[in-house]
C-alpha positions in Angstrom: -19.2 -39.0 -1.4 -22.8 -39.7 -0.3 -25.2 -41.2 -2.8 -29.0 -40.4 -2.5 -31.1 -43.2 -1.0 -33.2 -43.5 -4.2 -30.1 -44.1 -6.3 -29.0 -47.0 -4.1 -32.4 -48.6 -4.2 -32.6 -48.3 -8.0 -29.1 -49.6 -8.5 -29.7 -52.5 -6.1 -32.8 -53.5 -8.1 -30.8 -53.3 -11.3 -28.1 -55.6 -10.0 -30.5 -58.3 -8.6 -30.8 -60.3 -11.7 -27.1 -60.5 -12.5 -25.6 -60.7 -9.0 -28.3 -61.2 -6.3 -29.9 -59.2 -3.4 -27.7 -56.8 -1.5 -28.3 -55.0 1.8 -27.7 -51.3 1.6 -24.4 -51.2 3.6 -23.3 -54.4 1.8 -23.9 -52.8 -1.5 -21.9 -49.7 -0.6 -19.0 -51.9 0.5 -18.9 -53.8 -2.8 -19.4 -50.6 -4.9 -16.4 -49.0 -3.2 -14.3 -52.1 -3.6 -15.4 -52.2 -7.3 -14.2 -48.6 -7.7 -10.9 -49.4 -6.2 -10.6 -52.4 -8.4 -11.5 -50.3 -11.4 -8.6 -48.0 -10.7 -6.2 -51.0 -10.3 -7.4 -53.1 -13.3 -7.8 -50.0 -15.5 -4.3 -48.8 -14.8 -2.9 -52.2 -15.2 -4.6 -52.8 -18.6 -3.3 -49.5 -19.9 0.2 -50.2 -18.6 0.0 -53.6 -20.1 -0.7 -52.2 -23.5 2.3 -49.9 -23.2 4.4 -52.7 -21.7 4.3 -54.7 -24.9 4.4 -51.8 -27.4 7.3 -50.0 -25.7 9.2 -53.3 -25.3 8.7 -54.1 -29.0 9.9 -50.7 -30.0 13.0 -50.5 -27.7 14.0 -54.2 -27.8 12.3 -56.6 -30.3 9.1 -58.6 -30.6 11.0 -61.9 -30.8 12.5 -61.1 -27.4 9.1 -61.3 -25.7 9.7 -64.9 -24.4 13.0 -63.8 -22.9 11.3 -60.9 -21.2 8.9 -63.3 -19.6 11.8 -65.3 -18.3 13.5 -62.3 -16.8 10.1 -61.2 -15.3 9.6 -64.6 -13.6 13.0 -64.6 -11.9 12.7 -61.0 -10.9 9.2 -61.5 -9.4 10.6 -64.3 -7.2 12.5 -61.6 -5.3 9.6 -59.2 -5.5 7.3 -61.6 -3.8 9.8 -62.3 -1.1 10.1 -58.6 -0.4 6.3 -58.3 -0.6 5.9 -61.1 2.0 8.4 -59.3 4.3 6.3 -56.1 4.1 3.2 -58.1 5.0 4.9 -59.1 8.2 5.6 -55.5 9.2 2.5 -53.7 7.9 -1.3 -54.2 8.1 -3.4 -55.0 5.1 -4.7 -51.5 5.1 -1.2 -50.0 5.2 -0.1 -52.2 2.3 -3.0 -50.8 0.2 -1.4 -47.4 0.7 2.3 -48.3 0.3 2.1 -50.3 -2.8 0.0 -47.9 -5.0 2.3 -45.1 -3.8 5.4 -47.0 -5.0 3.9 -47.9 -8.4 2.5 -44.4 -8.9 5.8 -42.6 -8.3 7.8 -45.3 -10.3 5.5 -44.9 -13.3 6.0 -41.1 -13.3 9.8 -41.7 -13.3 9.5 -44.2 -16.2 7.4 -41.8 -18.1 10.3 -39.3 -18.3 13.0 -41.8 -19.1 11.1 -43.9 -21.6 9.4 -40.9 -23.2 12.8 -39.5 -24.1 14.0 -43.0 -25.3 11.1 -43.4 -27.7 12.1 -40.2 -29.5 15.6 -41.3 -30.3 16.6 -42.6 -33.8 16.1 -46.3 -34.4 19.8 -46.9 -35.0 20.6 -45.5 -31.5 17.9 -47.6 -29.9 19.0 -50.8 -31.6 22.6 -50.4 -30.5 22.1 -49.2 -27.0 22.5 -51.8 -24.3 21.2 -49.3 -21.7 17.9 -48.8 -23.6 17.4 -52.5 -24.1 18.0 -53.1 -20.4 15.5 -50.3 -19.6 13.0 -52.1 -21.9 13.4 -55.3 -19.8 13.1 -53.3 -16.6 9.9 -51.7 -17.8 8.5 -55.1 -18.7 9.3 -56.5 -15.3 7.9 -53.5 -13.5 4.5 -53.7 -15.2 4.3 -57.4 -14.6 5.0 -56.9 -10.9 2.1 -54.4 -10.8 -0.3 -56.8 -12.3 0.8 -59.5 -9.9 1.2 -57.8 -6.6 -1.4 -55.1 -6.7 -4.2 -57.5 -8.0 -3.1 -60.2 -5.5 -3.1 -57.7 -2.6 -6.6 -56.4 -3.6 -8.2 -59.8 -3.8 -6.5 -61.0 -0.6 -8.0 -58.0 1.2 -11.4 -58.6 -0.4 -11.4 -62.3 0.6 -10.2 -61.5 4.1 -13.2 -59.1 4.6 -16.0 -61.1 3.0 -18.1 -64.1 4.0 -18.9 -66.9 1.5 -22.5 -65.9 1.0 -21.7 -62.3 0.2 -18.8 -63.3 -2.0 -21.0 -65.3 -4.4 -22.8 -62.1 -5.4 -20.2 -59.5 -4.3 -17.1 -60.7 -6.1 -18.7 -60.8 -9.6 -20.1 -57.4 -8.9 -16.6 -56.1 -8.0 -15.3 -57.5 -11.3 -18.2 -55.9 -13.2 -17.5 -52.4 -11.8 -13.8 -53.0 -12.3 -14.4 -53.6 -16.0 -15.3 -49.9 -16.3 -11.7 -49.1 -15.6 -10.5 -51.8 -18.0 -12.7 -50.4 -20.7 -11.9 -46.7 -20.4 -8.3 -46.5 -19.1 -6.7 -48.3 -22.1 -7.7 -45.4 -24.3 -5.2 -43.4 -22.2 -2.6 -45.4 -24.0 -4.1 -44.3 -27.3 -3.8 -40.6 -26.6 -0.3 -40.1 -28.2 -1.7 -41.8 -31.4 -4.7 -39.4 -31.6 -2.6 -36.4 -30.6 0.1 -37.3 -33.2 2.8 -37.5 -30.5 6.0 -39.4 -31.0 6.2 -41.0 -27.5 4.0 -42.5 -24.8 5.1 -40.0 -22.1 1.7 -38.4 -21.7 0.0 -41.7 -21.2 2.4 -43.0 -18.6 2.2 -39.7 -16.7 -1.6 -39.9 -16.5 -1.4 -43.5 -15.4 1.1 -42.7 -12.7 -1.3 -40.1 -11.2 -4.2 -42.5 -11.4 -2.2 -45.1 -9.6 -1.7 -42.6 -6.8 -5.4 -42.0 -6.7 -5.9 -45.5 -5.4 -4.7 -44.4 -1.9 -7.6 -41.9 -1.1 -10.2 -44.4 -2.4 -8.8 -47.0 0.0 -8.9 -44.5 2.9 -12.5 -43.5 2.0 -13.6 -47.2 1.9 -12.1 -47.9 5.3 -13.8 -44.8 6.8 -17.4 -45.5 5.6 -17.5 -49.3 5.9 -18.9 -50.8 9.1 -16.4 -53.0 11.1 -18.9 -55.9 10.9 -18.5 -56.0 7.1 -14.7 -56.2 7.4 -14.5 -59.4 9.4 -13.1 -62.5 7.7 -14.4 -66.1 7.5 -13.4 -67.9 10.7 -11.6 -64.9 12.1 -12.5 -65.5 15.7 -11.4 -69.1 15.7 -8.0 -68.3 14.2 -7.2 -65.0 15.8 -5.3 -66.6 18.7 -3.4 -68.9 16.5 -2.2 -66.0 14.3 -0.9 -64.1 17.4 1.1 -67.0 18.7 2.6 -68.0 15.3 5.8 -66.1 14.5 5.8 -65.1 10.8 8.6 -66.4 8.6 9.9 -65.1 5.3 8.8 -68.1 3.2 5.6 -69.0 5.1 3.5 -68.5 2.1 5.6 -70.8 -0.1 5.8 -73.5 2.6 2.1 -73.4 3.1 1.5 -73.6 -0.7 3.8 -76.7 -1.0 2.3 -78.5 2.0 -1.5 -78.1 1.2 -3.1 -80.0 -1.7 -6.0 -77.5 -1.8 -3.6 -74.6 -2.4 -1.6 -76.6 -4.9 -4.9 -77.3 -6.7 -5.6 -73.5 -7.0 -2.0 -73.1 -8.2 -2.5 -75.8 -10.9 -5.7 -74.2 -12.3 -3.9 -70.9 -12.7 -0.8 -72.5 -14.1 -2.5 -74.5 -16.8 -4.7 -71.7 -18.0 -1.8 -69.2 -18.2 0.5 -71.7 -19.9 -1.9 -72.2 -22.8 -2.9 -68.5 -23.0 0.8 -67.5 -23.1 1.1 -69.6 -26.3 -1.9 -67.9 -27.8 -0.8 -64.5 -26.7 2.7 -64.8 -28.1 1.4 -65.6 -31.6 -1.1 -62.7 -31.3 1.6 -60.3 -30.3 3.9 -61.4 -33.2 1.0 -60.9 -35.7 0.2 -57.5 -34.1 3.8 -56.4 -34.1 4.1 -57.3 -37.7 1.0 -55.4 -38.7 1.6 -52.2 -36.5 4.5 -50.3 -35.0 5.1 -47.3 -32.7 2.2 -45.5 -31.2 -0.1 -47.3 -33.7 0.8 -50.5 -32.0 0.0 -48.9 -28.6 -3.4 -47.8 -30.0 -4.2 -51.3 -31.4 -3.2 -53.0 -28.1 -5.3 -50.5 -26.1 -8.3 -51.4 -28.3 -7.6 -55.0 -27.6 -7.5 -54.3 -23.8 -10.7 -52.3 -23.9 -12.5 -55.0 -25.9 -11.6 -57.7 -23.3 -13.0 -55.6 -20.5 -16.1 -54.6 -22.5 -17.0 -58.2 -23.3 -16.2 -59.2 -19.7 -18.7 -56.6 -18.4 -21.3 -57.8 -21.0 -21.0 -61.4 -19.7 -21.4 -60.2 -16.1 -24.3 -57.9 -16.7 -26.1 -60.6 -18.6 -25.9 -62.9 -15.6 -22.9 -65.3 -16.2 -22.3 -65.2 -12.4 -25.6 -67.0 -12.0 -23.7 -70.2 -12.9 -21.9 -69.9 -9.6 -24.9 -68.7 -7.6 -27.3 -71.4 -8.8 -25.2 -74.3 -10.1 -22.4 -74.0 -7.6 -18.7 -73.2 -7.6 -17.8 -76.7 -8.9 -19.7 -76.2 -12.1 -18.2 -72.7 -12.6 -14.7 -74.0 -12.2 -15.2 -76.9 -14.7 -16.2 -74.3 -17.3 -12.6 -73.3 -17.7 -11.2 -76.6 -19.0 -14.0 -76.7 -21.6 -13.1 -73.2 -22.6 -9.5 -74.1 -22.9 -10.2 -77.2 -25.0 -12.3 -75.2 -27.5 -9.7 -72.3 -27.6 -6.8 -74.7 -28.2 -8.7 -76.5 -31.1 -9.5 -73.1 -32.7 -5.8 -72.0 -32.3 -4.5 -75.1 -34.0 -7.0 -74.8 -37.0 -6.9 -71.1 -37.8 -4.1 -68.6 -38.1 -4.8 -64.9 -38.7 -4.5 -61.7 -36.6 -8.3 -61.2 -36.7 -9.0 -64.7 -35.4 -6.3 -64.4 -32.7 -7.8 -61.1 -31.6 -11.2 -62.7 -31.2 -9.7 -65.8 -29.5 -7.8 -63.8 -27.0 -10.7 -61.4 -26.2 -13.3 -64.2 -25.7 -11.1 -66.6 -23.7 -9.8 -63.8 -21.4 -13.3 -62.3 -21.0 -14.8 -65.6 -19.9 -11.9 -66.2 -17.6 -12.3 -62.8 -15.9 -16.1 -62.9 -15.8 -16.6 -66.5 -14.5 -13.4 -68.3 -13.6 -11.6 -65.3 -11.9 -14.3 -64.6 -9.2 -14.7 -68.4 -8.7 -11.0 -68.8 -8.0 -11.0 -65.9 -5.6 -13.9 -67.5 -3.6 -11.7 -70.6 -3.1 -9.6 -68.5 -0.6 -12.5 -67.8 1.7 -12.3 -71.0 3.8 -8.6 -70.5 4.4 -6.5 -68.7 7.1 -5.2 -65.1 6.7 -1.7 -66.6 6.0 -3.2 -68.5 3.0 -5.2 -65.5 1.8 -2.3 -63.0 1.8 1.0 -64.8 1.7 0.2 -68.1 -0.1 -2.0 -66.3 -2.5 0.8 -64.0 -3.4 3.0 -67.0 -4.3 0.1 -68.6 -6.2 -0.7 -65.5 -8.2 2.9 -64.9 -9.0 4.1 -68.3 -9.8 0.9 -69.9 -10.8 0.7 -67.1 -13.4 4.3 -66.1 -14.0 5.9 -69.5 -13.8 3.4 -70.8 -16.2 4.2 -67.9 -18.5 7.8 -68.8 -18.2 7.1 -72.4 -19.2 5.0 -71.0 -22.0 7.8 -68.6 -23.0 10.3 -71.5 -23.1 7.9 -73.4 -25.4 7.5 -70.2 -27.6 11.3 -70.0 -27.9 11.2 -73.2 -29.9 9.3 -71.4 -32.8 12.3 -69.5 -34.1 14.7 -72.5 -34.1 12.1 -74.7 -35.7 11.5 -72.2 -38.5 15.3 -71.8 -39.0 15.7 -75.5 -39.4 12.6 -76.5 -41.3 11.5 -73.3 -42.9 8.8 -70.8 -41.9 5.7 -72.9 -42.7 6.9 -76.4 -41.8 8.6 -75.1 -38.6 5.3 -73.4 -37.6 3.4 -76.6 -38.2 5.7 -78.6 -35.9 5.3 -75.9 -33.3 1.5 -76.1 -33.5 1.7 -79.9 -33.4 3.7 -79.8 -30.2 1.2 -77.3 -28.7 -1.6 -79.8 -29.3 0.4 -82.8 -27.9 1.1 -80.9 -24.7 -2.2 -78.9 -24.5 -5.0 -81.5 -24.6 -3.7 -83.8 -21.9 -3.1 -80.9 -19.4 -6.6 -79.6 -20.1 -8.0 -83.0 -19.0 -5.8 -82.7 -15.8 -7.3 -79.2 -15.3 -10.8 -80.7 -15.3 -9.9 -83.2 -12.6 -8.4 -80.5 -10.4 -11.4 -78.2 -10.8 -13.7 -81.0 -9.7 -11.5 -81.7 -6.6 -11.4 -78.0 -5.6 -15.1 -77.6 -6.0 -15.8 -80.6 -3.8 -13.4 -79.4 -1.0 -14.8 -75.9 -1.0 -18.4 -77.1 -0.7 -17.5 -79.4 2.2 -15.7 -76.6 4.0 -18.5 -74.1 3.6 -21.3 -76.6 4.7 -19.3 -77.6 7.8 -18.0 -74.1 8.6 -14.4 -75.3 8.7 -11.2 -73.8 7.6 -9.4 -75.9 5.0 -5.8 -74.7 5.5 
């Protein structure tokens, strides 16, 4: 697809305030990456809406923490397999193989789960097979969000220099929000068409996932080779040829480098607290809605997050990174977490939890997410692809597991002390754990910002 010259000049001028100046070829590169990211993030947000609603229908809303536990252990093996594939296939080939796998698998799930949703409730509640299928679906969608997003950002970091990343990565996220805004409404189609299952939504999402492949091929065909070179690629190219890849290289590198452990810690702390917020939100939503109505409500929630994220980006929130530096952008997250935790402990309603989740996630995606991705630029290809996969999986998923274990305490506490007193003890424990780790998060953010600035100014690879 060839855009007229005037369109590019107009669009570039439109983006200058929010993201910075782009050269024409550079703009095309980030626009194409943004379209690919829109397909990935849009498909994921729609699948995520269906993940929770289908699981609640087939299994139970109080089993969500147990599903997180199963997902974490399952993703451990998924990342090992993913790392093995990275040893055999190029980054470009992986961007073809992974979307093909998830697209075909989603189409298969659409048939099986579509039939399961139409069965009587007494059959669903007593069927071990259907409950196992619900857990499998939960793990599948989680793996998509982990591996596909990690692979995309590893590819983006591996083909972008630090100066371009400051303006290009927020721009990618902004374009990607279009998918996150529009695609979740696919999950609402059964509700508006008065259908009894989500088969139609899953079928469409499977096809959209397969559409990622031609977009990737088009991007590689039109992008100049000079815009696909990584930071420090010449210096480290010989080293990468000599080093023989090992299965757990990414994990070993993560555990041996404080810089990578710092990135892991930031993701871990954020996801741990958000898992607590999210669990309470899903319980409230599952109580108020059911069936395709729940899918519709969660799709509106997903679209709202992405719409607010795009609002923040278009109104120049990325200028914090451009003008004040990465260190300031990273320290915004602990402040956000502290305010969110305080509000969570003081107020308890579905409407407030909806607003809390939308604002906290939107600010994370608009500001903290692009900042974290930039941290991988002064690292080797091993760190960008393999270590990042472990960080994204277990910084995010392991923290969700810890958060899920914490959430499991709610039901026993309410059984022992009653619904109100048990919930108050649960909230008290959340505050006791939450505020100290937010302070730790602030210290880690300052450390990472300092190391990044030193590496970029001296043109050195950190790890």
